[in-house]
N, C-alpha and C positions, 0 to 999 in steps of 0.2 A: 698205551692204554688198551686193554683187551675188552672184548664184548663178553659180558657175563650174563648167563641165563637168569631171567626173572629180575633183572636190575635195569634201570633206565639209563645207564651211562652212555649207551650208543646214541642217545638223542642229543648229546651235548659235545660230540667230537669237534664240532665247529668252534667251540669256545677256545680251542688251542690257538686259533688265529688271533685272539685278542692280544696276546703278549708272549714274548719269548720265554718268560719265566712266570709261571703261575703259582700261587699258593697251593700246597698239596690238596688234592681233591679228597673229600671225605664222604662217608655215608650221609652225614647231615646235609651236605651239598646236593646229594642225589635227591633228597626230599624237597629241598627248595627248587632244584632244577625242574622237577615235575610240575610244580606250580607255575614256574616261569614259562615253560613250554605251553601249558594250557592257556596262558595269557597271551601267547603269540610273541614272546620276547625271550631274552637271554639275560645272563648275568652282565652287569656293567664291568668295565675294565677293572683290574686290580688297582688298588690305590698305590701310589709310590711310597717308597720307604719313609720319607719325611712325614707324610700324612699318617701312615700307619703308626709311626712312633708317637706322634702327638695324640692320636686317637686312643691308643691303648693305655698310655699314661693317664689320660683323663678318665677313661671308663673303668680302669682297674684301681687307680690310686687317687683319683680326684686331684691330680697334680700336673702342672706343666713340666715337661722335661727341661733339665738345665742344659746350657750350651755344651758342656763337656760330655754329657750323656748323649746328646744329639750327635756330636762329632764322632764319638766312639761307635755308635750304631751305624751311622752312614758310611764310615770308613770300612766297616767289616765286610768281608767278602764271603762270609760263611752263609751258605744257602739255607741253613736252618736258624738264622739269627732271629727271625720273627718269633718262632716257637720258643727259642731260648729266652727272648725278652719277656714273653708272657710268663714263663716259669719264674723268672727273676722277680717280676713285679708282684706276683702272687705271694711272694715271701717277704715283701717289704712291710715296714711299719705303717706306711701310708695306706696300704691295702686294708689293713685292719682298721685304721681310723675311718676310711671312707665307707667301707661296707657296714661298719657299726653305725655310721651316720644314717645310711639308708635304712637299716633295721630300726634305728631310733625313730625315724619318721613313721614307719609302719606300726611300731609298738607304743607310740605316743609318749616318748620319754621326755617329760618336762615337769617342772616343779609346780607351776602356777595353774590357776583356774583355766579351763574346767577340769583338768586332770588331777592336780594337787597331789603329786607324788611326794613333794617336799625334797629339799636338797640332799639330805643324807641318803634317802632311798634312791634318788636319781643317780647319785655317785655309785652306789652299790650295783644298781641295775645296769648302768652303762658299762661299768668295769666288767661285769659278767658277759654282756653282749660282745664287747671288744675281745675278751679272752676267747669266747666261743668262735669268733671269726678268725682270730690269730692262730688258734690251735686246730682249726678246721673241724670243729665238733660236728659229727654227723647230723644232718637236718632232722632225722627221725628222733635222735636223742634231744636235740634242741627243742623240738616241738613238744615232746613228752615232758621235759622239764618245765616248760612254761604252763602246760595244761594241768599238770598233776601236783605241782609243788605245794607244800604247806610250810608255814613257819613265819619267822619275822621278816618284815620288809627290809630291815637293815642287814640281817645275817643270812637270809635265804633269798637272794635277789630275784629269782624267777617268779616268786609270788607277786611281784609288782605287776605282772600281767593282769591280775585281778583287781589291781588298784588304779591302773592307768586307764580308767573308763569314766565317762561323765556321770554314770549312775551304777548302782551295785545290785540291781534286781536281776533275776535269771535271764530275762529277755535281753537286757543290755550286754550281759556277759556272753550270751550266745551269739549276739551280733558281732562282738569283738572276735570271738573264736572263728566264726564263719568267714569274716573278712580276712583275718590273718592266715588261716590254715586251709580254708576251702576256696579262697579267692573269689568270694561271692557276697552279694548284698542280701542278707537274710530277709530284709523287708520285702524282697521281690518273690519270696517263696510262698506257697499256699499257707494260709493261717495255721492249719493243722500241723504242717511240717515245722513251722516256726515254733509252735508250742512244744512239739516233740524234742527239738534241739535244746530249747530253754530248760527242759526238765533235767538234763544232764548237769546243769549248774545250779540246781535248786537247793543244794545243801552247802554251798559255799558260804562261809560265815566269817565275820571280822571281829576282832577283839583288841581293844587298846591295852597298852601296858603302862607302867609308871614312867617309862622313858619317853621323853617328849617326842611326839610324832611317830613313835614306833607303833606298829600294828601287827597283829598275828592274823594270818589268813589260813583257814583250814576247812576241812569238810566236817560238818556237824555230826559227831558220832552218836548223838542222842536223838537224831531225827526219827520220828516215829513212822512205823509202817514201811512196807515194801514199795519200791518204785518200779513200775512196769515201763520200761523205756523203749522207744522206737528209734532206730537209726535212720538217717536220711534215705538209705537204700531199701527200707522196709523191714530189715531184720530187727529182732527184739532181744532184750535181755532184762533180767530182774536184778535190781540192786537191793540187797537186803539191809536190815538195820545195821548200822556201823560200817557199811561199805561205801566207798567213794564213787559216785557215778561218773566222775571225771575220768577215772581210770578206764572204765568201760568205753567211754567215748574215745580216749587216746588209743586203746587197743583196736577199736574199729578203724579209726583214722589211719593208723600206721600198718594195718594188715596188708600183706602183699596183694597187689592187684587193685587196691582202692584208687579209683581214678581221680578222686577229688584232691587228695594230698599231693601227689606228684604233678598233676596238671597245673594246679594253682602255682606251685613253686617254679616250674620251668617256664610257664607263661610270664611270670613276673620277672625272672632273671633275663629272659629274652628282651623284654621291654626295657629293663635297666641298661642293657648293653647296646641295643640297636635302635631304641627310641620309639618303636611301635611293637605290638605283640600280635600273635596269631588271633587271639581273642581280645578285642578292645571294648571298653576299658580293661586294662590288664588285671584289675582286681574285681571284675564283675562277671565271672562265669555264670551262665544262666542255668536255672533249674530245668531239668528235663524229666519226662515221665519215668518213673522208677527210681527217682531220687539220684540220678547221675548228672554230671555236668553236660550241658548240651554240646553238640559237635562244633567243630571250629571251621567248617566249610573247607576252603582250599588249604587251610593250615592244619587239617586233621592229621595228615600223615606225618608232618613235622613234629607236632606235639606228641604223637604216639611214639615216634622214634626217640625224642628227648626224654620222655617218661621212662622208656625201657632202659636207656643208657644211664639215667639217673639212678634207677633202682639197682642196676648192675654194679654201679660204682659204690653202693652202700650209702646212698643219699649224701654223696660228697658234693657240696656246692662248689668247692674250688675246682673239682674235676669238670663240673658242668660249665663253669665259666671258661675254663681252658678249652674245652671242646668247641665252644662257640667262637672264642677269640682267635683260634688258629684256623678257622674254616675259611673257605673261599667266599662264603656268603658275607661274613663279617668284614672281610678285607676288600669288598667292592669299593670302587670309587663312588663318592657321593656327589661328584661334580660332573664328570664327563660321562653322560648316560647315552646308551645307544638309542636309536630311533624306536619309538613305540614303548620304551621302558616304563613310561608313566602309567601304562595300563596294568602293570604288574601290581599285585597286592603290596601294600606298604610294608608289611612285616618281612618281605623278602629282600629288603635292602637296608643299608645304613641310612638313618634319617638325620638330616641337619637339624640341630637344635641348640639354643643358647646355653652357655655354660651355667651350671648351678651357681646360686648366689655365693655359697661358701667357697667354691673354686675361684670365682672372680675376686672375692675378697682376699684370698690367699695369694693370688697372682699379683694384685696391686701391692700387697704387703712385701712380697719378694722384690718387685721392681722398685718400690719406693723406700724400702728399708724401715717403714714405720707401720705398725699394726693398727687396727681399728680400736676405738674406745668402746669396749663391751659394757652393756648395762644390764642390770637385773632388777626386777621389782621387789625382790625378797632380800632384805638385809640380814642374811643368815650365813653361817659358815659354808664354804665351797662356792659362793656366788661371785666372789671376786676373781676375775680372770685377767692375767697380765696381757698386755698387748702383743706379747711374743707368742701367745697361744694361737695355733692354726685354727681357722674356722671349721675345717673338716673334723677337727678333734674335739670340738665343743661337746660337753657331756649333756647339757641341759637345754632343752628347747626354749626355756624361759630366758636364757641369757642370749642377748642379741645385740645388734647395732643398727643404726639407721641405714647403713648400706645393705645389710642382709634383708631388712624389711623391704627396702626399695626394690631389690632384685628378686623378690618372690620366694624367700625362704618359707617353708610351711610352718604354720602355727602349731602343728602336731595336736590338733584338737580331735580329729576324727580317725586318723590312720589311713585315710584314702590317699592314693597316689596323686590324685588331682589337686590335693592341697598345695603341692609344690607348683608354683607358677613360673615357668621359664619363658613366658611370652615377653617379647620386647615391647616396651611402653614409651610413650613420649617423655614421661618423667625420667626414665633411665637415660634416654638419649640426651635430654637437657643436662642431666648431671654429668655425663661423660664429656659433653661438649663445653660446659661452662664452669665446672667445679674448680675453684681455686686450690682446694686441697689436692685434687688429682694432678693439677698442673705443677704444684710444688713438688709432689712426689716424683713426677717425671723429670723435672728440671734438676732435682738434687739426687737422682737415683744412683745408689752405690753400684748397682748392676751395670748401668749405662754410662757411668762416669768415665771409665777407660775409653769408651767410644768417643765421648764428647772431647776428651783430651788429646785425641790424635791431631797431629800438626797440620798446618796448611798444606794443601795439595793432596790430601789423603781422603777427600770426600767420597770417592768411590768405595774405599775400604770401610768408611763409616756406614755407608748405605748397606753394604753386604753384611756387616756385623750386626746392624740393627735388625735386619730381616732375620738373620740367623738366631739371634737371641730371643726375639719376640714371636716369630712365626715358625721357628725350627726349619727354616729353608733359606736358600739364597734368592735374591730378586731375579725375576725374568729380565731379559734385555730391555723390554718395554718399560718395566718398572724402574730399572736402573736409569734409563734415559729420562724418564719423567722426574725422578729425584734430582738428577743432575741439572735439569732445566729449572727446577725450583731453587736449587742452590744459586744458580746464576741470577735469577730474578730477585731473590731475597736480599742479596748483598751482604748479609751477615751470616757467615758460616756457622757460628755458634748458635744462633737462633734457628737457623734452618735445620740443623741436625735434631734439635729438640722438637721442632715442629713435625719433623718426619716421625719421630718416636710417638708423639701424640696422635698423629694420623693413623699409624699402624695399630695402636691400642684401641682407637675408636672404630677400626674396621671390623667387619663381620668375621674375617678369617681369624682374628684374635678372640673375638667374643663368642664364637660358636664352636660346637663339636662338628667335625666334618670328615 
């Protein structure tokens, strides 16, 4: 590593002492490293391969790695295997499913009250969202489509952005746009600025058709008079009769150098991947004088760097995700932290957090071989979902299950990130400890059955294979000895191996991202 003028790499040479093999250093890590040095600390150790594997599967695909995938990755001696795995996962169907789920939360994709998109529109909207993720539609084009589209809610899916709101007045539409694309709560802005933004949506009009539940969304071409519009940064424009003010807003939003658009997106993606954001809450950028987002304190340099890279990539979200996932910062250990590390800003590390409800539901489906019983309050087409459907692929926020509700799936009423509740609760703990349904799934698990069927005298192999299947690693010597002691005390090897599986599934290592 060489000393480079005007760059802070020389501050972190000491980090080479942490491990013989470090993830490749990046300019992103320079920005985080500056923050850590100011806090009087350093990066944590790099996480081991088995932790990285599980982490990146969960964060990119919302899915636990399968044993054969774990074995292939851990056996590989390729020094670039972590970057290669990130690239592979970004091309998988589960990536499209999981990130469409995340955008579905933000965009309030649900049939029922208070959004009332209705099933046909939900199906069209979700399909468009998933296709946008899968084809890596540029985020600027994604935003423009949602903000400026007109047409049928069935045949022009992006217009559902203007229907997935609790009310249809200009102020409510402006709040939805501000939250989604500016990453801010409009109600915290000065009243005059709120009114200015609402004016851009004052010509949005709705018209029903003869087809049941179909609705046309458009900009009223007959609206009288000119609109003198003021942008959040103080600039002005005039929308003449017949012109769509939403187009003017989209042009301003997507103009090169607009800090709102890029900052809101990179702040949110950082939060999705690392659990905390440079600006918290991650969808609450503050208004600053001059109509710009307020600074991010210690995270200002990081956000500015991410914004520049995001613009340079052509607003490529997949490239942004990759930039973060292959960084030294993302690959820090979340367990073995150096002394004083707790003083560092939370956004500069990977944050422990419980798995999303949908991920847990799918994990138990995989282990138990039986899916949940989904329910919907709407007896209409597209609301029946077979129990083979993965929860991360559900199209409609109104289709749910008792498990998803218990484990904090968002209602999708507001579009706020805080609607998803990943806090551990007593109700969840009691379910995991006492559920006969979960016990039956574990006892009859098609995934674990080959382990259960191992013959007498192969208890050590049973323990190793259970850990490998459920936690993507082998047990430590202490864990292996504790399991062997339980086998001896239990007296029934068949019961003991099922008890061990139950205990691992109830443990935080299984239930949490780490």
